[in-house]
C-alpha positions as CSV (number, residue, x, y, z in Angstrom):
1,M,-0.2,0.4,0.3
2,I,2.8,2.2,0.7
3,L,4.5,2.0,-2.5
4,A,1.4,2.3,-4.5
5,V,0.8,5.8,-3.0
6,G,4.6,6.3,-3.8
7,L,4.3,5.3,-7.1
8,V,1.8,7.0,-7.9
9,A,2.9,10.3,-6.3
10,R,6.1,10.0,-8.5
11,Y,5.2,8.6,-11.9
12,V,1.5,10.0,-12.3
13,L,1.6,13.5,-10.5
14,D,5.3,14.1,-11.0
15,Q,6.1,15.1,-7.3
16,A,4.3,18.2,-7.5
17,G,3.6,20.4,-4.4
18,A,2.7,18.3,-1.4
19,W,3.2,15.2,-3.2
20,R,7.3,15.4,-3.1
21,R,7.0,14.9,0.5
22,I,4.5,12.0,0.2
23,Y,6.8,10.5,-2.2
24,V,9.8,10.7,0.8
25,V,7.8,9.5,3.1
26,C,6.5,6.5,1.5
27,A,10.2,5.9,0.3
28,A,11.1,6.6,3.4
29,I,9.0,3.7,5.2
30,A,9.5,1.4,2.3
31,L,13.0,1.2,3.1
32,Y,12.5,1.3,6.6
33,L,10.3,-2.2,6.1
34,N,13.5,-3.5,4.1
35,V,15.6,-3.1,6.8
36,F,14.0,-4.3,9.4
37,V,13.1,-7.6,7.9
38,G,16.6,-8.0,6.8
39,A,18.0,-7.3,10.4
40,T,15.4,-9.8,11.8
41,Q,16.5,-12.4,9.0
42,A,19.9,-11.7,10.5
43,F,18.8,-12.4,14.2
44,L,17.3,-15.5,13.2
45,K,19.8,-16.8,10.8
46,V,23.1,-15.5,11.9
47,S,24.6,-18.0,14.9
48,P,26.0,-14.8,17.6
49,L,23.3,-12.5,16.9
50,T,20.6,-15.4,17.7
51,A,22.5,-16.5,20.7
52,L,22.2,-12.8,21.8
53,A,18.4,-13.1,21.2
54,P,17.0,-16.3,20.8
55,S,12.9,-14.8,20.4
56,Q,13.5,-11.5,19.3
57,T,12.4,-10.2,22.3
58,E,15.5,-9.3,24.0
59,P,17.1,-6.0,24.9
60,P,19.9,-6.2,22.0
61,F,17.0,-6.7,19.6
62,V,14.8,-4.1,20.6
63,V,17.5,-1.6,21.4
64,R,18.5,-2.7,17.5
65,Q,14.8,-1.7,16.3
66,L,14.7,1.0,18.3
67,V,17.7,2.9,17.0
68,F,16.7,2.2,13.7
69,L,13.2,3.4,13.8
70,G,15.0,6.7,15.1
71,L,17.6,6.9,12.3
72,F,15.2,6.5,9.8
73,I,13.0,9.7,11.5
74,A,15.9,11.4,11.6
75,L,16.7,10.9,7.8
76,T,13.0,11.1,6.9
77,I,12.6,15.0,8.6
78,V,16.0,15.8,6.8
79,A,14.8,14.8,3.4
80,K,11.5,16.4,3.7
81,K,13.4,19.5,4.4
82,A,15.5,19.3,1.6
83,R,15.2,21.1,-1.6
84,G,16.3,20.8,-4.8
């Protein structure tokens, strides 16, 4: 759903006006979800990471998710403010 809105903003509406910001937010959310899944898979498949968080509820897993979320929120805010 997020990618559909982003694609409409990018290709149909040519990022005109507020659609540019909508596109940036959609792209950031889509990338965050890919990173979330990749990091979760790493915790499931890489032995040292699995030992740290075998059920994905332990502090190392939760802290990593919060750091990624904060990073993506900050980068999205910076990207929304950028012109050019």
